N, CA, C, O and the ligand as a Tripos MOL2 file, in Angstrom:
@<TRIPOS>MOLECULE
protein
  301   299    76     0     0
PROTEIN
NO_CHARGES

@<TRIPOS>ATOM
      1 N           0.7570   -1.0850   -0.0580 N.3       1 MET1
      2 CA          0.0230    0.0160    0.0090 C.3       1 MET1
      3 C           0.9060    1.2680    0.0490 C.2       1 MET1
      4 O           1.8170    1.4010    0.8660 O.2       1 MET1
      5 N           0.5490    2.2800   -0.9840 N.am      2 ALA2
      6 CA          1.3140    3.3900   -1.0630 C.3       2 ALA2
      7 C           1.1400    4.2390    0.4940 C.2       2 ALA2
      8 O           0.1570    4.0640    1.2140 O.2       2 ALA2
      9 N           2.0640    4.9950    0.7780 N.am      3 LYS3
     10 CA          1.8420    5.8940    1.8570 C.3       3 LYS3
     11 C           1.7980    7.2920    1.4120 C.2       3 LYS3
     12 O           2.2710    7.6890    0.3470 O.2       3 LYS3
     13 N           1.1270    8.1070    2.4030 N.am      4 LYS4
     14 CA          1.2360    9.4660    1.8810 C.3       4 LYS4
     15 C           2.7500    9.9060    2.3710 C.2       4 LYS4
     16 O           3.3820    9.5310    3.3590 O.2       4 LYS4
     17 N           3.0770   10.7650    1.4080 N.am      5 ILE5
     18 CA          4.5290   11.1240    1.4830 C.3       5 ILE5
     19 C           4.8190   12.3120    2.3500 C.2       5 ILE5
     20 O           5.7690   12.2300    3.1290 O.2       5 ILE5
     21 N           4.1390   13.3550    2.3000 N.am      6 LEU6
     22 CA          4.5660   14.4060    3.0300 C.3       6 LEU6
     23 C           3.2960   15.4670    3.1000 C.2       6 LEU6
     24 O           2.3200   15.2990    2.3690 O.2       6 LEU6
     25 N           3.3620   16.3690    3.8630 N.am      7 SER7
     26 CA          2.3710   17.4020    4.0690 C.3       7 SER7
     27 C           2.9470   18.6890    4.5020 C.2       7 SER7
     28 O           3.9310   19.0820    3.8740 O.2       7 SER7
     29 N           2.5080   19.3930    5.4480 N.am      8 ALA8
     30 CA          2.9860   20.6910    5.9860 C.3       8 ALA8
     31 C           3.1550   21.6990    4.8310 C.2       8 ALA8
     32 O           4.1960   22.3490    4.7380 O.2       8 ALA8
     33 N           2.1660   21.8360    3.9660 N.am      9 ASN9
     34 CA          2.0480   22.8870    3.0490 C.3       9 ASN9
     35 C           3.1500   22.8990    2.0660 C.2       9 ASN9
     36 O           3.4240   23.9130    1.4240 O.2       9 ASN9
     37 N           3.8130   21.7300    1.9380 N.am     10 THR10
     38 CA          5.0030   21.8080    0.9880 C.3      10 THR10
     39 C           4.6830   20.7720   -0.1770 C.2      10 THR10
     40 O           3.8650   19.8640   -0.0330 O.2      10 THR10
     41 N           5.3930   20.9890   -1.3240 N.am     11 CYS11
     42 CA          5.2140   19.8680   -2.4320 C.3      11 CYS11
     43 C           6.0030   18.5640   -1.9290 C.2      11 CYS11
     44 O           7.0160   18.5830   -1.2290 O.2      11 CYS11
     45 N           5.4200   17.5630   -2.3640 N.am     12 ALA12
     46 CA          6.1250   16.2400   -1.9040 C.3      12 ALA12
     47 C           7.2830   16.0610   -2.8770 C.2      12 ALA12
     48 O           8.1820   15.3160   -2.4860 O.2      12 ALA12
     49 N           7.4080   16.5940   -4.0240 N.am     13 TYR13
     50 CA          8.4150   16.3220   -4.9770 C.3      13 TYR13
     51 C           9.5300   17.3710   -4.8990 C.2      13 TYR13
     52 O          10.7070   17.0110   -4.8900 O.2      13 TYR13
     53 N           9.1830   18.6490   -4.8430 N.am     14 CYS14
     54 CA         10.1840   19.7220   -4.9210 C.3      14 CYS14
     55 C          10.3300   20.4320   -3.6310 C.2      14 CYS14
     56 O          11.1580   21.3430   -3.6100 O.2      14 CYS14
     57 N           9.6290   20.1570   -2.4910 N.am     15 LEU15
     58 CA          9.5640   20.8320   -1.3490 C.3      15 LEU15
     59 C           9.1270   22.3320   -1.3520 C.2      15 LEU15
     60 O           9.0840   22.9970   -0.3170 O.2      15 LEU15
     61 N           8.8020   22.8240   -2.6020 N.am     16 GLY16
     62 CA          8.2700   24.0400   -2.6150 C.3      16 GLY16
     63 C           7.0400   24.5080   -1.8320 C.2      16 GLY16
     64 O           6.2240   23.6180   -1.5960 O.2      16 GLY16
     65 N           6.7800   25.6150   -1.4280 N.am     17 HIS17
     66 CA          5.8600   25.9310   -0.5330 C.3      17 HIS17
     67 C           4.5300   26.1440   -1.4820 C.2      17 HIS17
     68 O           4.5570   26.9030   -2.4500 O.2      17 HIS17
     69 N           3.4270   25.4340   -1.1200 N.am     18 LEU18
     70 CA          2.3060   25.4720   -1.9450 C.3      18 LEU18
     71 C           1.7190   26.7630   -2.2190 C.2      18 LEU18
     72 O           1.1820   26.9860   -3.3050 O.2      18 LEU18
     73 N           1.7910   27.6680   -1.2570 N.am     19 GLU19
     74 CA          1.0550   28.9610   -1.4460 C.3      19 GLU19
     75 C           1.7970   29.7280   -2.4380 C.2      19 GLU19
     76 O           1.2720   30.7330   -2.9180 O.2      19 GLU19
     77 N           3.0630   29.3280   -2.8270 N.am     20 LEU20
     78 CA          3.7680   30.1260   -3.8530 C.3      20 LEU20
     79 C           3.3940   29.6890   -5.0980 C.2      20 LEU20
     80 O           3.2270   30.4820   -6.0250 O.2      20 LEU20
     81 N           3.2120   28.2410   -5.2330 N.am     21 PHE21
     82 CA          3.4090   27.7410   -6.6560 C.3      21 PHE21
     83 C           2.0790   27.1040   -6.8870 C.2      21 PHE21
     84 O           1.9310   26.4640   -7.9280 O.2      21 PHE21
     85 N           1.0000   27.2140   -5.9550 N.am     22 GLY22
     86 CA         -0.3330   26.5870   -6.1510 C.3      22 GLY22
     87 C          -0.3050   25.1380   -6.0400 C.2      22 GLY22
     88 O           0.6710   24.4930   -6.4230 O.2      22 GLY22
     89 N          -1.3860   24.5760   -5.5070 N.am     23 SER23
     90 CA         -1.3280   23.1830   -4.8940 C.3      23 SER23
     91 C          -2.3380   22.3380   -5.6700 C.2      23 SER23
     92 O          -3.3750   22.8170   -6.1310 O.2      23 SER23
     93 N          -2.0050   21.1420   -5.7840 N.am     24 ALA24
     94 CA         -2.7730   20.1370   -6.4010 C.3      24 ALA24
     95 C          -2.7380   18.9620   -5.4000 C.2      24 ALA24
     96 O          -1.8490   18.9110   -4.5500 O.2      24 ALA24
     97 N          -3.6410   18.0720   -5.4870 N.am     25 VAL25
     98 CA         -3.5520   16.6380   -4.7890 C.3      25 VAL25
     99 C          -3.2440   15.6470   -5.8750 C.2      25 VAL25
    100 O          -3.9170   15.4580   -6.8880 O.2      25 VAL25
    101 N          -2.0620   15.0020   -5.5020 N.am     26 ASP26
    102 CA         -1.5890   13.8500   -6.5220 C.3      26 ASP26
    103 C          -1.8010   12.4750   -5.8630 C.2      26 ASP26
    104 O          -1.6520   12.2630   -4.6590 O.2      26 ASP26
    105 N          -2.1620   11.5770   -6.7690 N.am     27 HIS27
    106 CA         -2.1840   10.2560   -6.3400 C.3      27 HIS27
    107 C          -0.6490    9.6320   -6.4020 C.2      27 HIS27
    108 O           0.0300    9.6050   -7.4280 O.2      27 HIS27
    109 N          -0.2790    9.1920   -5.2530 N.am     28 VAL28
    110 CA          1.0720    8.5370   -5.2200 C.3      28 VAL28
    111 C           1.1750    7.5460   -6.1590 C.2      28 VAL28
    112 O           2.0330    7.6670   -7.0340 O.2      28 VAL28
    113 N           0.3320    6.4180   -6.1350 N.am     29 ALA29
    114 CA          0.0000    5.3480   -7.0960 C.3      29 ALA29
    115 C          -1.0260    5.9930   -8.1570 C.2      29 ALA29
    116 O          -2.1380    6.2750   -7.7110 O.2      29 ALA29
    117 N          -0.8010    6.2200   -9.3360 N.am     30 PRO30
    118 CA         -1.8130    6.7390  -10.0790 C.3      30 PRO30
    119 C          -2.9380    5.9410  -10.3230 C.2      30 PRO30
    120 O          -2.8020    4.7240  -10.4460 O.2      30 PRO30
    121 N          -4.1490    6.5390  -10.4170 N.am     31 LEU31
    122 CA         -5.4010    5.6080  -10.7030 C.3      31 LEU31
    123 C          -5.2530    4.7030  -11.9180 C.2      31 LEU31
    124 O          -5.6920    3.5580  -12.0270 O.2      31 LEU31
    125 N          -4.5920    5.3750  -12.7780 N.am     32 SER32
    126 CA         -4.3950    4.6310  -14.2930 C.3      32 SER32
    127 C          -3.6550    3.3470  -14.0580 C.2      32 SER32
    128 O          -3.6990    2.4270  -14.8750 O.2      32 SER32
    129 N          -2.9230    3.2820  -12.8530 N.am     33 ARG33
    130 CA         -2.1220    2.0620  -12.6960 C.3      33 ARG33
    131 C          -2.4520    1.3860  -11.5740 C.2      33 ARG33
    132 O          -1.6250    0.7480  -10.9230 O.2      33 ARG33
    133 N          -3.8290    1.4930  -11.2420 N.am     34 GLY34
    134 CA         -4.5770    0.7160  -10.2270 C.3      34 GLY34
    135 C          -4.2660    1.2990   -8.9370 C.2      34 GLY34
    136 O          -4.5670    0.5510   -8.0070 O.2      34 GLY34
    137 N          -3.7650    2.3890   -8.6040 N.am     35 GLY35
    138 CA         -3.9070    3.1410   -7.2670 C.3      35 GLY35
    139 C          -5.1760    3.3920   -6.6880 C.2      35 GLY35
    140 O          -6.0990    3.8210   -7.3810 O.2      35 GLY35
    141 N          -5.3100    3.1450   -5.3870 N.am     36 PRO36
    142 CA         -6.7210    3.5070   -4.9730 C.3      36 PRO36
    143 C          -7.1270    5.1460   -4.6800 C.2      36 PRO36
    144 O          -6.2920    6.0120   -4.4150 O.2      36 PRO36
    145 N          -8.3860    5.3370   -4.7730 N.am     37 HIS37
    146 CA         -8.7490    6.8400   -4.4510 C.3      37 HIS37
    147 C          -8.9360    6.8140   -3.1620 C.2      37 HIS37
    148 O         -10.0990    6.8400   -2.7600 O.2      37 HIS37
    149 N          -7.8690    6.7580   -2.2320 N.am     38 ILE38
    150 CA         -8.2200    6.8590   -0.6870 C.3      38 ILE38
    151 C          -7.1770    7.7010   -0.0620 C.2      38 ILE38
    152 O          -6.1330    7.8260   -0.7020 O.2      38 ILE38
    153 N          -7.2750    8.2610    1.0030 N.am     39 LEU39
    154 CA         -6.6910    9.3200    1.6620 C.3      39 LEU39
    155 C          -4.9900    8.8390    1.6790 C.2      39 LEU39
    156 O          -4.0750    9.6430    1.5020 O.2      39 LEU39
    157 N          -4.8340    7.6420    1.8830 N.am     40 GLN40
    158 CA         -3.4330    7.2220    2.1930 C.3      40 GLN40
    159 C          -2.6760    7.2230    0.9150 C.2      40 GLN40
    160 O          -1.4490    7.1410    0.9720 O.2      40 GLN40
    161 N          -3.3450    7.3160   -0.3630 N.am     41 ASN41
    162 CA         -2.6640    7.3270   -1.5870 C.3      41 ASN41
    163 C          -2.5340    8.7430   -2.1740 C.2      41 ASN41
    164 O          -2.0880    8.9890   -3.2940 O.2      41 ASN41
    165 N          -2.9520    9.5930   -1.3310 N.am     42 LEU42
    166 CA         -3.0040   11.0710   -1.7630 C.3      42 LEU42
    167 C          -1.7270   11.8250   -1.1030 C.2      42 LEU42
    168 O          -1.3370   11.5810    0.0380 O.2      42 LEU42
    169 N          -1.1470   12.7430   -1.9430 N.am     43 THR43
    170 CA         -0.1610   13.9290   -1.3790 C.3      43 THR43
    171 C          -0.3310   15.1100   -1.9100 C.2      43 THR43
    172 O          -0.9840   15.3150   -2.9330 O.2      43 THR43
    173 N           0.2200   15.9170   -1.2770 N.am     44 ASP44
    174 CA          0.3190   17.3480   -1.8080 C.3      44 ASP44
    175 C           1.4650   17.5980   -2.7570 C.2      44 ASP44
    176 O           2.5970   17.1470   -2.5820 O.2      44 ASP44
    177 N           1.0790   18.3710   -3.8050 N.am     45 ALA45
    178 CA          2.1690   18.5290   -4.7340 C.3      45 ALA45
    179 C           1.7440   20.0370   -5.3890 C.2      45 ALA45
    180 O           0.5930   20.4650   -5.4820 O.2      45 ALA45
    181 N           2.8720   20.6630   -5.7770 N.am     46 CYS46
    182 CA          2.7800   21.9430   -6.6120 C.3      46 CYS46
    183 C           2.0900   21.5190   -7.9070 C.2      46 CYS46
    184 O           2.1350   20.4030   -8.4220 O.2      46 CYS46
    185 N           1.3540   22.7530   -8.4050 N.am     47 GLU47
    186 CA          0.7980   22.3770   -9.7330 C.3      47 GLU47
    187 C           1.7370   22.2450  -10.8510 C.2      47 GLU47
    188 O           1.3400   21.5730  -11.8030 O.2      47 GLU47
    189 N           3.0120   22.8060  -10.9210 N.am     48 PRO48
    190 CA          3.9050   22.5860  -12.0840 C.3      48 PRO48
    191 C           4.3860   21.0170  -11.7860 C.2      48 PRO48
    192 O           4.4290   20.2960  -12.7830 O.2      48 PRO48
    193 N           4.7190   20.4730  -10.6180 N.am     49 TYR49
    194 CA          5.1690   19.1120  -10.6380 C.3      49 TYR49
    195 C           4.0780   18.1760  -10.9470 C.2      49 TYR49
    196 O           4.2280   17.1670  -11.6360 O.2      49 TYR49
    197 N           2.8380   18.6010  -10.3410 N.am     50 ASN50
    198 CA          1.6940   17.6040  -10.6640 C.3      50 ASN50
    199 C           1.4190   17.4840  -12.0990 C.2      50 ASN50
    200 O           1.0610   16.3880  -12.5290 O.2      50 ASN50
    201 N           1.5480   18.5170  -12.9150 N.am     51 ARG51
    202 CA          1.3260   18.4920  -14.3650 C.3      51 ARG51
    203 C           2.4020   17.6560  -14.9410 C.2      51 ARG51
    204 O           2.1370   16.7770  -15.7610 O.2      51 ARG51
    205 N           3.6500   17.9060  -14.5260 N.am     52 ALA52
    206 CA          4.9040   17.5060  -15.1660 C.3      52 ALA52
    207 C           4.8970   15.8490  -14.9020 C.2      52 ALA52
    208 O           5.3200   15.0810  -15.7660 O.2      52 ALA52
    209 N           4.4050   15.4110  -13.6990 N.am     53 LYS53
    210 CA          4.6410   14.0200  -13.3030 C.3      53 LYS53
    211 C           3.7690   13.0130  -14.0660 C.2      53 LYS53
    212 O           4.2040   11.8780  -14.2590 O.2      53 LYS53
    213 N           2.4810   13.4050  -14.5350 N.am     54 GLY54
    214 CA          1.8370   12.3980  -15.2470 C.3      54 GLY54
    215 C           1.5530   11.0410  -14.4980 C.2      54 GLY54
    216 O           1.3450   11.0630  -13.2850 O.2      54 GLY54
    217 N           1.5430   10.0300  -15.1040 N.am     55 ASP55
    218 CA          1.1670    8.8710  -14.6310 C.3      55 ASP55
    219 C           2.2030    7.9290  -13.8980 C.2      55 ASP55
    220 O           1.8080    7.0040  -13.1890 O.2      55 ASP55
    221 N           3.5410    8.1990  -14.0940 N.am     56 PRO56
    222 CA          4.4190    7.2560  -13.5320 C.3      56 PRO56
    223 C           4.3090    7.3550  -11.9070 C.2      56 PRO56
    224 O           3.7840    8.2980  -11.3150 O.2      56 PRO56
    225 N           4.9020    6.2030  -11.2900 N.am     57 LEU57
    226 CA          5.0240    6.1270   -9.9550 C.3      57 LEU57
    227 C           6.0920    7.0710   -9.4060 C.2      57 LEU57
    228 O           7.0640    7.3350  -10.1140 O.2      57 LEU57
    229 N           5.9720    7.5800   -8.2150 N.am     58 VAL58
    230 CA          6.9170    8.5050   -7.6680 C.3      58 VAL58
    231 C           8.3620    8.0610   -7.9170 C.2      58 VAL58
    232 O           9.1550    8.8010   -8.4980 O.2      58 VAL58
    233 N           8.6920    6.8510   -7.4730 N.am     59 SER59
    234 CA         10.0150    6.4710   -7.8220 C.3      59 SER59
    235 C          10.5030    6.5060   -9.2670 C.2      59 SER59
    236 O          11.6690    6.7290   -9.5910 O.2      59 SER59
    237 N           9.5430    6.2740  -10.0590 N.am     60 GLU60
    238 CA          9.9530    6.4050  -11.6170 C.3      60 GLU60
    239 C          10.1870    7.8460  -11.8720 C.2      60 GLU60
    240 O          11.1550    8.2250  -12.5310 O.2      60 GLU60
    241 N           9.2700    8.6930  -11.3340 N.am     61 PHE61
    242 CA          9.3720   10.0830  -11.6770 C.3      61 PHE61
    243 C          10.6130   10.6840  -11.1240 C.2      61 PHE61
    244 O          11.2260   11.5570  -11.7400 O.2      61 PHE61
    245 N          11.0320   10.1760   -9.8440 N.am     62 ARG62
    246 CA         12.3930   10.6770   -9.4600 C.3      62 ARG62
    247 C          13.5580   10.1090  -10.2210 C.2      62 ARG62
    248 O          14.6330   10.7050  -10.1390 O.2      62 ARG62
    249 N          13.4730    9.1480  -10.8680 N.am     63 GLU63
    250 CA         14.5240    8.4170  -11.6330 C.3      63 GLU63
    251 C          14.6350    9.3040  -12.6470 C.2      63 GLU63
    252 O          15.7490    9.8050  -12.7970 O.2      63 GLU63
    253 N          13.5240    9.7190  -13.5890 N.am     64 ARG64
    254 CA         13.4950   10.4300  -14.8460 C.3      64 ARG64
    255 C          14.0930   11.9360  -14.3320 C.2      64 ARG64
    256 O          14.8580   12.5410  -15.0820 O.2      64 ARG64
    257 N          13.7660   12.4240  -13.2160 N.am     65 LEU65
    258 CA         14.3990   13.6870  -12.8310 C.3      65 LEU65
    259 C          15.8400   13.7620  -12.6500 C.2      65 LEU65
    260 O          16.5540   14.6870  -13.0380 O.2      65 LEU65
    261 N          16.2550   12.5920  -11.9560 N.am     66 THR66
    262 CA         17.7240   12.4200  -11.8210 C.3      66 THR66
    263 C          18.4100   12.2660  -13.1240 C.2      66 THR66
    264 O          19.5490   12.7070  -13.2750 O.2      66 THR66
    265 N          17.7810   11.6710  -14.0570 N.am     67 GLY67
    266 CA         18.4600   11.4240  -15.2650 C.3      67 GLY67
    267 C          18.5260   12.6470  -16.1770 C.2      67 GLY67
    268 O          19.3880   12.7600  -17.0490 O.2      67 GLY67
    269 N          17.5090   13.6250  -15.9220 N.am     68 VAL68
    270 CA         17.6250   14.9090  -16.5330 C.3      68 VAL68
    271 C          18.8370   15.6430  -15.8500 C.2      68 VAL68
    272 O          19.6610   16.2400  -16.5420 O.2      68 VAL68
    273 N          18.9190   15.5950  -14.6510 N.am     69 ALA69
    274 CA         19.7500   16.4480  -14.0590 C.3      69 ALA69
    275 C          21.2750   16.0160  -14.3320 C.2      69 ALA69
    276 O          22.2520   16.7380  -14.1330 O.2      69 ALA69
    277 N          21.2900   14.7810  -14.7960 N.am     70 ARG70
    278 CA         22.8430   14.2580  -15.1270 C.3      70 ARG70
    279 C          23.1030   14.9200  -16.4250 C.2      70 ARG70
    280 O          24.2880   15.1010  -16.7070 O.2      70 ARG70
    281 N          22.0850   15.3600  -17.3680 N.am     71 HIS71
    282 CA         22.4910   15.8630  -18.5430 C.3      71 HIS71
    283 C          22.7340   17.3590  -18.4640 C.2      71 HIS71
    284 O          23.1690   17.9700  -19.4400 O.2      71 HIS71
    285 N          22.4210   18.0300  -17.1610 N.am     72 LEU72
    286 CA         22.5380   19.5100  -17.2280 C.3      72 LEU72
    287 C          24.1330   19.8370  -17.0880 C.2      72 LEU72
    288 O          24.9450   19.1150  -16.5090 O.2      72 LEU72
    289 N          24.3850   20.9610  -17.6780 N.am     73 PRO73
    290 CA         25.9380   21.3200  -17.5880 C.3      73 PRO73
    291 C          26.1970   21.8020  -16.1630 C.2      73 PRO73
    292 O          25.2600   22.3050  -15.5430 O.2      73 PRO73
    293 N          27.3240   21.6930  -15.6370 N.am     74 PRO74
    294 CA         27.7880   22.0280  -14.1710 C.3      74 PRO74
    295 C          27.5240   23.5650  -14.2380 C.2      74 PRO74
    296 O          27.5660   24.2430  -15.2640 O.2      74 PRO74
    297 N          27.2290   24.0290  -12.9050 N.am     75 SER75
    298 CA         26.8960   25.3490  -12.8080 C.3      75 SER75
    299 C          28.2060   25.9910  -12.1420 C.2      75 SER75
    300 O          28.2510   27.1980  -11.9070 O.2      75 SER75
    301 ZN          6.7920   20.9450   -6.4090 Zn       76 ZN76
@<TRIPOS>BOND
     1     1     2 1
     2     2     3 1
     3     3     4 2
     4     3     5 am
     5     5     6 1
     6     6     7 1
     7     7     8 2
     8     7     9 am
     9     9    10 1
    10    10    11 1
    11    11    12 2
    12    11    13 am
    13    13    14 1
    14    14    15 1
    15    15    16 2
    16    15    17 am
    17    17    18 1
    18    18    19 1
    19    19    20 2
    20    19    21 am
    21    21    22 1
    22    22    23 1
    23    23    24 2
    24    23    25 am
    25    25    26 1
    26    26    27 1
    27    27    28 2
    28    27    29 am
    29    29    30 1
    30    30    31 1
    31    31    32 2
    32    31    33 am
    33    33    34 1
    34    34    35 1
    35    35    36 2
    36    35    37 am
    37    37    38 1
    38    38    39 1
    39    39    40 2
    40    39    41 am
    41    41    42 1
    42    42    43 1
    43    43    44 2
    44    43    45 am
    45    45    46 1
    46    46    47 1
    47    47    48 2
    48    47    49 am
    49    49    50 1
    50    50    51 1
    51    51    52 2
    52    51    53 am
    53    53    54 1
    54    54    55 1
    55    55    56 2
    56    55    57 am
    57    57    58 1
    58    58    59 1
    59    59    60 2
    60    59    61 am
    61    61    62 1
    62    62    63 1
    63    63    64 2
    64    63    65 am
    65    65    66 1
    66    66    67 1
    67    67    68 2
    68    67    69 am
    69    69    70 1
    70    70    71 1
    71    71    72 2
    72    71    73 am
    73    73    74 1
    74    74    75 1
    75    75    76 2
    76    75    77 am
    77    77    78 1
    78    78    79 1
    79    79    80 2
    80    79    81 am
    81    81    82 1
    82    82    83 1
    83    83    84 2
    84    83    85 am
    85    85    86 1
    86    86    87 1
    87    87    88 2
    88    87    89 am
    89    89    90 1
    90    90    91 1
    91    91    92 2
    92    91    93 am
    93    93    94 1
    94    94    95 1
    95    95    96 2
    96    95    97 am
    97    97    98 1
    98    98    99 1
    99    99   100 2
   100    99   101 am
   101   101   102 1
   102   102   103 1
   103   103   104 2
   104   103   105 am
   105   105   106 1
   106   106   107 1
   107   107   108 2
   108   107   109 am
   109   109   110 1
   110   110   111 1
   111   111   112 2
   112   111   113 am
   113   113   114 1
   114   114   115 1
   115   115   116 2
   116   115   117 am
   117   117   118 1
   118   118   119 1
   119   119   120 2
   120   119   121 am
   121   121   122 1
   122   122   123 1
   123   123   124 2
   124   123   125 am
   125   125   126 1
   126   126   127 1
   127   127   128 2
   128   127   129 am
   129   129   130 1
   130   130   131 1
   131   131   132 2
   132   131   133 am
   133   133   134 1
   134   134   135 1
   135   135   136 2
   136   135   137 am
   137   137   138 1
   138   138   139 1
   139   139   140 2
   140   139   141 am
   141   141   142 1
   142   142   143 1
   143   143   144 2
   144   143   145 am
   145   145   146 1
   146   146   147 1
   147   147   148 2
   148   147   149 am
   149   149   150 1
   150   150   151 1
   151   151   152 2
   152   151   153 am
   153   153   154 1
   154   154   155 1
   155   155   156 2
   156   155   157 am
   157   157   158 1
   158   158   159 1
   159   159   160 2
   160   159   161 am
   161   161   162 1
   162   162   163 1
   163   163   164 2
   164   163   165 am
   165   165   166 1
   166   166   167 1
   167   167   168 2
   168   167   169 am
   169   169   170 1
   170   170   171 1
   171   171   172 2
   172   171   173 am
   173   173   174 1
   174   174   175 1
   175   175   176 2
   176   175   177 am
   177   177   178 1
   178   178   179 1
   179   179   180 2
   180   179   181 am
   181   181   182 1
   182   182   183 1
   183   183   184 2
   184   183   185 am
   185   185   186 1
   186   186   187 1
   187   187   188 2
   188   187   189 am
   189   189   190 1
   190   190   191 1
   191   191   192 2
   192   191   193 am
   193   193   194 1
   194   194   195 1
   195   195   196 2
   196   195   197 am
   197   197   198 1
   198   198   199 1
   199   199   200 2
   200   199   201 am
   201   201   202 1
   202   202   203 1
   203   203   204 2
   204   203   205 am
   205   205   206 1
   206   206   207 1
   207   207   208 2
   208   207   209 am
   209   209   210 1
   210   210   211 1
   211   211   212 2
   212   211   213 am
   213   213   214 1
   214   214   215 1
   215   215   216 2
   216   215   217 am
   217   217   218 1
   218   218   219 1
   219   219   220 2
   220   219   221 am
   221   221   222 1
   222   222   223 1
   223   223   224 2
   224   223   225 am
   225   225   226 1
   226   226   227 1
   227   227   228 2
   228   227   229 am
   229   229   230 1
   230   230   231 1
   231   231   232 2
   232   231   233 am
   233   233   234 1
   234   234   235 1
   235   235   236 2
   236   235   237 am
   237   237   238 1
   238   238   239 1
   239   239   240 2
   240   239   241 am
   241   241   242 1
   242   242   243 1
   243   243   244 2
   244   243   245 am
   245   245   246 1
   246   246   247 1
   247   247   248 2
   248   247   249 am
   249   249   250 1
   250   250   251 1
   251   251   252 2
   252   251   253 am
   253   253   254 1
   254   254   255 1
   255   255   256 2
   256   255   257 am
   257   257   258 1
   258   258   259 1
   259   259   260 2
   260   259   261 am
   261   261   262 1
   262   262   263 1
   263   263   264 2
   264   263   265 am
   265   265   266 1
   266   266   267 1
   267   267   268 2
   268   267   269 am
   269   269   270 1
   270   270   271 1
   271   271   272 2
   272   271   273 am
   273   273   274 1
   274   274   275 1
   275   275   276 2
   276   275   277 am
   277   277   278 1
   278   278   279 1
   279   279   280 2
   280   279   281 am
   281   281   282 1
   282   282   283 1
   283   283   284 2
   284   283   285 am
   285   285   286 1
   286   286   287 1
   287   287   288 2
   288   287   289 am
   289   289   290 1
   290   290   291 1
   291   291   292 2
   292   291   293 am
   293   293   294 1
   294   294   295 1
   295   295   296 2
   296   295   297 am
   297   297   298 1
   298   298   299 1
   299   299   300 2
@<TRIPOS>SUBSTRUCTURE
     1 MET1         2 RESIDUE 1 A MET
     2 ALA2         6 RESIDUE 1 A ALA
     3 LYS3        10 RESIDUE 1 A LYS
     4 LYS4        14 RESIDUE 1 A LYS
     5 ILE5        18 RESIDUE 1 A ILE
     6 LEU6        22 RESIDUE 1 A LEU
     7 SER7        26 RESIDUE 1 A SER
     8 ALA8        30 RESIDUE 1 A ALA
     9 ASN9        34 RESIDUE 1 A ASN
    10 THR10       38 RESIDUE 1 A THR
    11 CYS11       42 RESIDUE 1 A CYS
    12 ALA12       46 RESIDUE 1 A ALA
    13 TYR13       50 RESIDUE 1 A TYR
    14 CYS14       54 RESIDUE 1 A CYS
    15 LEU15       58 RESIDUE 1 A LEU
    16 GLY16       62 RESIDUE 1 A GLY
    17 HIS17       66 RESIDUE 1 A HIS
    18 LEU18       70 RESIDUE 1 A LEU
    19 GLU19       74 RESIDUE 1 A GLU
    20 LEU20       78 RESIDUE 1 A LEU
    21 PHE21       82 RESIDUE 1 A PHE
    22 GLY22       86 RESIDUE 1 A GLY
    23 SER23       90 RESIDUE 1 A SER
    24 ALA24       94 RESIDUE 1 A ALA
    25 VAL25       98 RESIDUE 1 A VAL
    26 ASP26      102 RESIDUE 1 A ASP
    27 HIS27      106 RESIDUE 1 A HIS
    28 VAL28      110 RESIDUE 1 A VAL
    29 ALA29      114 RESIDUE 1 A ALA
    30 PRO30      118 RESIDUE 1 A PRO
    31 LEU31      122 RESIDUE 1 A LEU
    32 SER32      126 RESIDUE 1 A SER
    33 ARG33      130 RESIDUE 1 A ARG
    34 GLY34      134 RESIDUE 1 A GLY
    35 GLY35      138 RESIDUE 1 A GLY
    36 PRO36      142 RESIDUE 1 A PRO
    37 HIS37      146 RESIDUE 1 A HIS
    38 ILE38      150 RESIDUE 1 A ILE
    39 LEU39      154 RESIDUE 1 A LEU
    40 GLN40      158 RESIDUE 1 A GLN
    41 ASN41      162 RESIDUE 1 A ASN
    42 LEU42      166 RESIDUE 1 A LEU
    43 THR43      170 RESIDUE 1 A THR
    44 ASP44      174 RESIDUE 1 A ASP
    45 ALA45      178 RESIDUE 1 A ALA
    46 CYS46      182 RESIDUE 1 A CYS
    47 GLU47      186 RESIDUE 1 A GLU
    48 PRO48      190 RESIDUE 1 A PRO
    49 TYR49      194 RESIDUE 1 A TYR
    50 ASN50      198 RESIDUE 1 A ASN
    51 ARG51      202 RESIDUE 1 A ARG
    52 ALA52      206 RESIDUE 1 A ALA
    53 LYS53      210 RESIDUE 1 A LYS
    54 GLY54      214 RESIDUE 1 A GLY
    55 ASP55      218 RESIDUE 1 A ASP
    56 PRO56      222 RESIDUE 1 A PRO
    57 LEU57      226 RESIDUE 1 A LEU
    58 VAL58      230 RESIDUE 1 A VAL
    59 SER59      234 RESIDUE 1 A SER
    60 GLU60      238 RESIDUE 1 A GLU
    61 PHE61      242 RESIDUE 1 A PHE
    62 ARG62      246 RESIDUE 1 A ARG
    63 GLU63      250 RESIDUE 1 A GLU
    64 ARG64      254 RESIDUE 1 A ARG
    65 LEU65      258 RESIDUE 1 A LEU
    66 THR66      262 RESIDUE 1 A THR
    67 GLY67      266 RESIDUE 1 A GLY
    68 VAL68      270 RESIDUE 1 A VAL
    69 ALA69      274 RESIDUE 1 A ALA
    70 ARG70      278 RESIDUE 1 A ARG
    71 HIS71      282 RESIDUE 1 A HIS
    72 LEU72      286 RESIDUE 1 A LEU
    73 PRO73      290 RESIDUE 1 A PRO
    74 PRO74      294 RESIDUE 1 A PRO
    75 SER75      298 RESIDUE 1 A SER
    76 ZN76       301 GROUP 0 **** ****
């Protein structure tokens, strides 16, 4: 069973403050992949990340972000 990841008015993915970026409720295990529509499967996310995440599992989404970060030039 998926667990609620985070709360406290921060995005579960980027830790951004939801009052700054707008908030959305995200299904940790997407409904399209059999995730249940219950409180324990919901988490807070900012709107930009919620739109970008789509249907992958959180672990898959984080791997995708890590892959993108590897291709960024060093600052
Ligand atoms: Zn976010």
